[in-house]
N, C-alpha and C positions, 0 to 999 in steps of 0.2 A: 797329234799336233800337225797342222799344215803351215808351212812357211811359205809365203807368196813375195815374190818381188814385183813390184810395178815399175814399168819402164816410163819413168817420169817425162823423160825428154819427148818420147814418141806421143803419149797421151796428152801432154800439155799442148802439142801444137793443135790439137782439136779444140782447144779451148782459147789460147792467147794468140794474138798476132805475132809475126816475126820480130816487131819491134813496138816498144811504147814510147809514145811523144810526151815530153814534159816541157811545158812552158815556165821556167823559173823566174821568179821575181829576184830584185837585188839582194834580198837578204834569205835567199832559199838556195839550197844544195840537195844534190842527190843523196840519199841516206847511205852511208858506208856499210851497214848492216844488212839490209837486203839489196842493196845496190839498185834501188829505184824500182824494184818489183812491188813493193808494199806488203809482201807476203815473206814468210821464212818457215821452214821445217819445225814441226812441233813433235817432241819424243813424248810418247805416252807410255811409259814402260809399267809392267805389271807383272805379278806372279799369280799362281793358281794355289789354293790350299791344298794340301794332300799330294802335290805333284812329286812325284819321285824319280823323275827322268834324269837322263846324266846332264842335261841343260841346267835343270833347276838345283842340281847339287852344286852347280858353279856360282850360282847367284840366285838371291832371293827373287829378283825381279827380272827374269831372263828373257821376257816377252816384250814385245813393242807394238804399239798400233800409231805409227807415224802418220802424221797429216801436216796440212799446210794451213798456217793461222796469219792472222794480220801482224806485221811487225811491230814490236813493242816500242821500236825506237823513233817511229816517224808516223806520218799521215800520208797515205799514197805513195809511199816512196821517196817523200822529200822532207827535208829536216829544216827548222828555222835557225837563222844566225841572228845573234845580236848585231844591232846596226852599228855598235861602237867598238866592242872587243873583238867581234867577228867570232866569238865561240857559239857552239851549239847551245840552243835552248832545250831544256828538258821537256819531254813530251808533255803537253797540258800547261806549261808555263807560256806566259806572253810578254815577260820581262826577265831580262838578265839580273844578276846580283852584282855585277861589277860596279866599281868606283864610277864610271862614267855615266852609267844609267842613273845610280843613285843621286849624283849630281845633277842630272837631267830632271829628276822628279822633284828634287828640291827646289830647282828654279821655277818649274811649272806650279808648284804648291805656293811659291812666294807670288807670282804673278798673279793666281788666282784670288789669293788673300787680298792683295792689293786691289783688285777689282771690286772686292767685297767693302774694302774701306773707302773706295771712290765712290761707291753708290750710297755710302751711309752720310749723316750729317755729323759735324764735329761740334761738340758742345764745350763751352768754357766751363773750367772748374768751378768758377764762382756761380754758375747757374744751376749747378746740379742740386736737388733736393737733399735734405739732411739724412733722409732714410735711405737713399739709394745704393745699390750695390754695383761694384765694378768687376768685371772679369776679364782675366788675363789669359788669353786663349793660347799663349806660349807655355805656360805651365798648368793650365787648366785649373787656376785657382781664384777664388773670390775674395774681394776685399770691400770693408765697410767704408773705407774712406782712403784717400791718398796717403795720409800718414802711415796706415796700416801696410799699404802696397811698399812705400819706401823702405820700412822696417824689415820686411820680409826679404827683400832683395839685398838689404845690406847684412842680414843674417844668414843669407844663403851660403852654405859652406862649399858649393860646387864652384865659386869664384874664388880664386886665390888673390886676386888684387882688385881695388876698386876701379882701376881701368878695365879690367876684363868684365867686370860686373856692369859697368857703364856700356860697353861695347856691346852687351847681350841683352839690354833692355828691349822689352817688346815695343812696337811703333805707337801702339794705342792700348786703352782699356776700354772695354765695351761697357756702355750702359745697360745695365739689366732691368727687366720688368719683374715685379714681383706678383705672386698669385698665393692666395690663401686658401684654405679648404672650403669646398662648396660642394652642395649635393644637389641634384635635379629631382623632384618630386615625381615629375611624369616618368622618368627613366626608370626609377626605383620602383614605382607601382607596375610600369609595363613589364619589368623582369619578374616581378612577384606574381604577376598573372599568367605568366608563360604555360605554366602546367595546370592552369585551371582551364574551364571551358572556353571556347573561342570568343564569346561576347563578354566574359567576365570584367574586362576593362571598361566596355562601355556602360556599366552599371555603376561605375566611381563618378559622382559628379564633379563638375569643374570647381564648384564651391569647395569640396573636400580637398580637391587637389590643391587649391589654392590656400587653404588653411594649413595643409601640410607643410607646402613649400615656406610659407611665413614661419612656421614653427623651426624648420630646418634652418632658415636663413638666421634666425635668434640663436639657435644651438650652435651654428658655426662662428658667430661673432664672439661667443664666449670662449672659443678655443685658443689657446696660446701654444707659440712654438712650431706652428704649421707652416708659416709662410715661407715660401720657396722662391729664390731668385734664380732667373735665367737670362742669357744674353739673348737678345732680338736682332742683333746685328743691324740696327737702324741708326744708333746714335753712338758715338765714342768721344772719349777725351785722349788728346794727344799727349802721349808720355813726353816729358821734359827732363833733362838732365839737370835742370836748375833745382828740381826739388831735392837733390841729393847734395847740395852745397851746404 
């Protein structure tokens, strides 16, 4: 076994300049682990099966292949700091979990949500169709009518008092669009012909495709319980506290 020591200070001069320049932004600092170098020493210890030397008797992994690797604490010798609490952001993270950052994120979401509301059209409750569903983005719940919405909030055990409940009402309820089960004959036939010869689809006449589509349309009309409501964020009903009086 041959033990070799490499003069890092001497050899490194052939690779690196005497100084490294860093242009730091307001939320950046030199990494305290690698001191701005961007690399650290990596120990790769190992043992040899059947080794009976004196060194091996003292440790299962007496040998080492040290090398230099990228610093696990930073990128290029620089760490990112939270712009609010000034703590270091973990490598790979772009946001801190401090309360200041969380509050800022809440404000941004509120502003973005208000922009969505501003672009939509307000609908009077009296103008709503009888079978329309309403969506509460705040709780991710759907309601068949206003009374159902009111009852749900009154029965919500998360609110200890009525005052707390009224304070946490959503600003709007979104008018939903409803879709029912539907099938496209051409798409189904196209999929069915994928594993057939390349001209198989061309041998199915337009009349036969139309007949199949008509049959499936009638079949879909007979189905029940498939209608699904989803918010389109185009129309909304403004929530009013008077509903709870």
